[in-house]
C-alpha positions as CSV (number, residue, x, y, z in Angstrom):
1,M,-4.1,6.4,-10.4
2,R,-1.7,6.1,-13.3
3,A,2.2,6.3,-12.2
4,S,3.1,9.8,-12.2
5,T,5.9,11.4,-14.2
6,R,6.8,13.5,-11.1
7,R,8.9,10.6,-9.6
8,V,11.3,11.0,-6.6
9,S,13.2,8.3,-8.2
10,A,15.4,8.7,-11.3
11,R,14.0,5.7,-13.0
12,P,10.6,6.5,-15.2
13,V,7.7,4.4,-14.7
14,D,5.0,6.6,-16.3
15,A,4.4,4.1,-19.0
16,F,3.1,1.5,-16.2
17,D,-0.5,1.3,-16.2
18,L,-0.9,1.3,-12.3
19,D,-4.8,1.7,-12.8
20,A,-5.0,-1.5,-14.7
21,Y,-2.6,-3.4,-12.4
22,V,-4.3,-2.6,-9.2
23,A,-7.7,-3.4,-10.6
24,A,-6.6,-6.6,-11.8
25,C,-5.1,-7.3,-8.4
26,S,-8.2,-6.3,-6.7
27,K,-10.3,-8.6,-8.8
28,S,-8.1,-11.5,-8.1
29,V,-7.9,-10.8,-4.4
30,N,-11.7,-10.3,-4.1
31,R,-12.4,-13.5,-5.9
32,A,-10.0,-15.4,-3.6
33,L,-11.3,-13.8,-0.5
34,D,-14.9,-14.8,-1.5
35,R,-13.7,-18.4,-1.7
36,F,-11.8,-18.5,1.6
37,L,-14.5,-16.9,3.6
38,P,-17.9,-18.6,4.7
39,S,-20.8,-17.4,2.9
40,E,-23.3,-14.8,4.4
41,T,-25.8,-17.6,4.9
42,T,-23.4,-20.0,6.6
43,L,-24.6,-20.1,10.4
44,P,-24.3,-18.0,12.3
45,A,-25.0,-15.7,9.5
46,T,-24.7,-12.4,11.4
47,I,-21.0,-12.8,12.1
48,H,-20.2,-13.7,8.3
49,K,-22.2,-10.8,7.1
50,A,-20.3,-8.7,9.5
51,M,-16.9,-10.0,8.2
52,R,-17.8,-9.7,4.7
53,Y,-19.5,-6.3,5.2
54,S,-16.1,-4.7,6.1
55,L,-13.8,-6.9,4.1
56,F,-15.7,-5.9,0.8
57,A,-16.3,-2.4,1.7
58,G,-14.2,-1.1,-1.2
59,G,-10.8,-0.7,0.0
60,K,-7.8,0.0,-2.3
61,R,-6.3,-3.3,-1.5
62,M,-2.8,-1.9,-1.3
63,R,-1.2,-4.4,0.9
64,P,-2.3,-7.3,-1.4
65,A,-1.2,-5.4,-4.4
66,L,2.1,-4.9,-2.8
67,C,2.3,-8.6,-1.8
68,L,1.6,-9.6,-5.4
69,A,4.0,-7.0,-6.8
70,A,6.8,-8.4,-4.6
71,A,6.2,-11.7,-5.8
72,Q,6.4,-10.6,-9.5
73,A,9.5,-8.8,-9.0
74,C,11.1,-12.0,-7.6
75,G,9.8,-14.1,-10.4
76,G,7.0,-15.6,-8.7
77,R,3.5,-16.6,-9.8
78,Q,0.6,-14.7,-8.5
79,A,-1.2,-18.1,-7.6
80,D,1.5,-18.8,-4.9
81,A,1.3,-15.2,-3.3
82,L,-2.6,-14.9,-3.6
83,P,-3.4,-16.5,-0.3
84,L,-0.7,-14.7,1.5
85,A,-2.2,-11.5,0.2
86,C,-5.6,-12.3,1.3
87,A,-4.3,-13.3,4.9
88,V,-2.7,-9.9,5.2
89,E,-6.0,-8.2,3.9
90,C,-8.0,-10.2,6.6
91,I,-5.7,-8.7,9.3
92,H,-5.7,-5.2,8.0
93,T,-9.5,-5.2,8.1
94,Y,-9.8,-6.7,11.6
95,S,-7.4,-3.9,12.8
96,L,-9.6,-1.3,11.0
97,I,-12.7,-2.7,12.5
98,H,-11.4,-2.6,16.0
99,D,-9.7,0.6,15.6
100,D,-13.1,2.3,14.8
101,L,-14.8,1.1,18.0
102,P,-15.9,3.4,20.6
103,A,-13.3,2.1,22.9
104,M,-10.6,3.1,20.4
105,D,-11.0,5.8,17.8
106,N,-14.8,5.9,18.0
107,D,-15.3,6.6,14.3
108,D,-18.6,6.3,12.4
109,Y,-17.4,6.1,8.7
110,R,-14.8,3.9,7.0
111,R,-14.2,3.7,3.4
112,G,-17.2,5.9,2.8
113,K,-19.6,3.6,4.7
114,L,-20.7,3.2,8.2
115,T,-18.2,1.5,10.4
116,N,-18.8,-2.1,11.3
117,H,-20.2,-1.4,15.0
118,K,-22.6,1.3,13.5
119,V,-24.2,-1.6,11.5
120,F,-23.9,-4.7,13.6
121,G,-23.3,-3.4,17.1
122,E,-20.3,-3.3,19.2
123,G,-20.3,-6.7,20.3
124,I,-20.5,-8.3,16.8
125,A,-17.9,-5.9,15.4
126,V,-15.4,-7.0,18.2
127,L,-16.3,-10.8,17.1
128,A,-15.9,-9.9,13.4
129,G,-12.5,-8.6,13.8
130,D,-11.4,-11.6,16.0
131,A,-13.0,-13.8,13.3
132,L,-11.0,-12.0,10.5
133,L,-7.8,-12.3,12.6
134,T,-8.3,-15.9,12.9
135,Q,-9.4,-16.5,9.4
136,A,-6.1,-14.9,8.2
137,F,-4.3,-17.6,10.0
138,E,-6.5,-20.4,8.6
139,I,-5.7,-18.9,5.1
140,A,-1.9,-18.8,5.7
141,A,-1.9,-22.4,7.1
142,Q,-2.9,-23.7,3.8
143,V,0.1,-22.1,2.0
144,K,2.8,-24.5,0.6
145,A,6.4,-24.1,1.7
146,R,9.1,-23.1,-0.5
147,P,12.6,-24.4,-0.7
148,R,14.1,-21.5,1.2
149,Y,11.2,-20.8,3.5
150,S,9.2,-23.3,5.4
151,H,5.7,-23.2,6.1
152,Q,6.4,-22.5,9.9
153,R,8.6,-19.4,8.7
154,I,5.8,-18.2,6.7
155,V,3.1,-18.4,9.4
156,L,5.6,-16.9,11.9
157,E,6.2,-14.0,9.7
158,L,2.3,-13.2,9.8
159,A,2.1,-13.6,13.4
160,R,5.1,-11.8,14.5
161,A,3.8,-8.6,12.4
162,S,0.5,-8.7,13.9
163,G,1.4,-9.5,17.4
164,S,2.0,-7.6,20.5
165,L,5.5,-6.5,19.5
166,Q,4.5,-4.8,16.1
167,L,0.9,-4.1,15.0
168,I,-0.6,-4.4,18.6
169,A,2.2,-2.5,20.0
170,G,1.7,0.4,17.5
171,Q,-2.1,0.6,18.7
172,V,-1.1,0.4,22.3
173,A,1.3,3.1,22.1
174,D,-1.1,5.2,19.8
175,L,-3.7,4.9,22.6
176,E,-1.3,5.9,25.3
177,G,0.0,8.7,23.4
178,E,-3.3,10.7,23.0
179,G,-3.0,13.9,24.7
180,R,0.7,13.6,25.2
181,K,3.4,15.8,23.6
182,L,5.6,13.1,21.8
183,S,8.9,13.5,20.3
184,V,9.4,12.3,16.6
185,P,11.4,9.3,17.7
186,Q,8.3,8.3,19.8
187,L,5.9,8.9,16.9
188,R,8.0,6.9,14.6
189,Y,7.7,4.1,16.9
190,I,4.1,4.2,16.5
191,H,4.1,4.4,12.9
192,E,6.6,1.7,12.4
193,R,4.5,-0.8,14.3
194,K,0.9,0.5,13.7
195,T,1.5,0.7,9.8
196,S,4.9,-0.2,8.6
197,A,5.0,-3.7,10.2
198,L,2.0,-5.2,8.2
199,L,2.8,-3.3,5.1
200,G,6.4,-4.7,5.3
201,C,5.0,-8.1,6.1
202,A,3.0,-8.0,3.0
203,V,6.1,-7.3,0.8
204,R,8.1,-9.9,2.5
205,L,5.5,-12.6,2.3
206,G,5.3,-11.9,-1.4
207,G,8.9,-12.6,-1.8
208,M,8.8,-15.6,0.2
209,S,6.0,-17.2,-1.9
210,A,8.4,-16.7,-4.8
211,N,11.3,-18.5,-3.0
212,C,13.4,-15.3,-3.1
213,T,16.9,-15.0,-2.3
214,P,18.3,-13.6,0.9
215,T,19.4,-10.4,-1.0
216,Q,16.0,-9.9,-2.3
217,L,14.2,-10.5,0.9
218,Q,16.6,-7.9,2.5
219,A,15.8,-5.4,-0.3
220,L,11.9,-5.9,-0.1
221,T,12.3,-5.4,3.7
222,G,14.0,-2.1,3.3
223,F,11.4,-1.1,0.7
224,G,8.4,-2.2,2.9
225,Y,9.8,-0.4,5.8
226,H,10.4,2.9,4.4
227,V,7.2,2.8,2.3
228,G,5.2,1.8,5.4
229,L,6.5,5.0,7.3
230,A,5.8,7.2,4.4
231,F,2.3,5.8,3.9
232,Q,1.5,6.7,7.4
233,V,3.1,10.3,7.2
234,I,1.0,11.0,4.2
235,D,-2.1,9.5,6.1
236,D,-1.3,12.3,8.8
237,I,-1.2,14.9,6.3
238,L,-4.4,13.8,4.7
239,D,-6.2,13.9,7.8
240,V,-5.7,17.6,8.3
241,T,-5.9,18.7,4.7
242,Q,-8.8,16.6,3.1
243,T,-12.5,16.2,3.7
244,S,-14.3,13.4,5.3
245,A,-15.9,12.9,1.8
246,K,-12.7,12.6,0.0
247,L,-11.0,10.2,2.6
248,G,-14.2,8.2,3.1
249,K,-13.5,8.4,6.7
250,T,-13.8,11.2,9.4
251,A,-11.3,14.0,8.6
252,G,-9.7,15.8,11.4
253,K,-10.1,13.0,13.9
254,D,-6.4,12.7,15.0
255,T,-6.6,16.5,15.9
256,K,-9.8,16.0,17.9
257,A,-8.5,13.0,19.7
258,Q,-5.3,14.9,20.5
259,K,-3.2,12.3,18.7
260,A,0.4,12.9,18.1
261,T,1.0,13.3,14.0
262,Y,3.9,14.5,12.0
263,P,2.2,17.6,11.0
264,A,1.3,18.5,14.6
265,I,4.9,17.9,15.6
266,V,6.9,19.3,12.6
267,G,4.5,21.0,10.5
268,L,2.9,20.2,7.0
269,A,5.9,21.3,5.0
270,E,8.5,19.2,6.9
271,S,6.0,16.2,6.8
272,R,5.9,16.4,3.3
273,K,9.7,16.7,2.9
274,I,9.9,13.4,5.3
275,A,7.5,11.4,3.1
276,V,9.3,12.2,0.0
277,E,12.6,11.3,1.6
278,L,11.2,8.0,3.1
279,T,10.0,7.3,-0.5
280,E,13.5,7.9,-2.0
281,K,15.0,5.3,0.6
282,A,12.3,2.8,-0.6
283,F,13.2,3.2,-4.3
284,A,16.8,2.9,-3.4
285,A,16.2,-0.4,-1.6
286,L,15.1,-1.8,-4.9
287,E,18.3,-1.4,-6.7
288,P,19.1,-5.0,-6.5
289,F,16.2,-5.7,-8.6
290,K,17.7,-3.9,-11.5
291,G,14.5,-2.5,-12.9
292,R,12.3,-5.8,-12.4
293,A,10.3,-3.9,-9.7
294,V,8.4,-1.4,-11.6
295,A,5.1,-2.4,-10.1
296,L,6.5,-1.8,-6.6
297,E,7.9,1.4,-7.5
298,A,4.7,2.6,-9.3
299,L,2.6,1.8,-6.3
300,A,5.3,3.6,-3.9
301,Q,4.9,6.7,-6.0
302,F,1.1,6.5,-5.8
303,L,1.1,6.1,-2.1
304,L,3.4,9.2,-2.0
305,E,1.1,11.3,-4.2
306,R,-2.4,10.1,-3.1
307,D,-5.0,12.5,-1.9
308,Y,-7.2,10.0,-0.2
């Protein structure tokens, strides 16, 4: 996972050890999540086992890593950003549990393992998702305010990104778009909300934890928005070019479900071009950091070039 020398940005980050950075972030986040969540033996044990099953299923922890990298770019401490990184990961995992349900995408595998409802049943899977969503706000509620960002604003940031106007809106539009021929603007609306909103939230919260300036927050907002869109375009591409074993989830499910995707609408070549253009805009958004956001750049480059 080392940062590639094939950059779409002019600033080289090939010396940045992305593998080591992501591994360290994952270790810190996993330890913190283990502390925040009730143990598997806490009654009722079934729900806590189900929550932990999906939360510790081996995800890449990209959203937490982006949150921590944003805090670092703004001169903040990891300890201040860590709870918010964990809160975002709880919301992300809850959305995946619900997304895999028979009523939604009806998927059997996630991160190379059986999906939550395949192990615990649909009822417990729904409740595990609900519990993780609630857990996210319990974690965020314990975060200290910063001089520029009140406790209320930090919690509101998380709530808005995961609510009916953003993350949920994207899921609704995605469901309603199945079997329909959507335009590129309609598809972008889905991607902006289903993927970009929470990823952008992770980056913004990282900046807020570091008491970032308004200029820095604006830069992080632009970065998160464009990286989030690029992430989902690449996801669309991988769904039709990779195997289930490589992805750790069912490949080709978007085509089977007749979902609108970038490859389906504009083709693979144009989709790749769009992903590169979005990543270029993400790099451009980081210019105010004047080279102090190398971890963010390396993560964006990896997300563009990933094959799983």
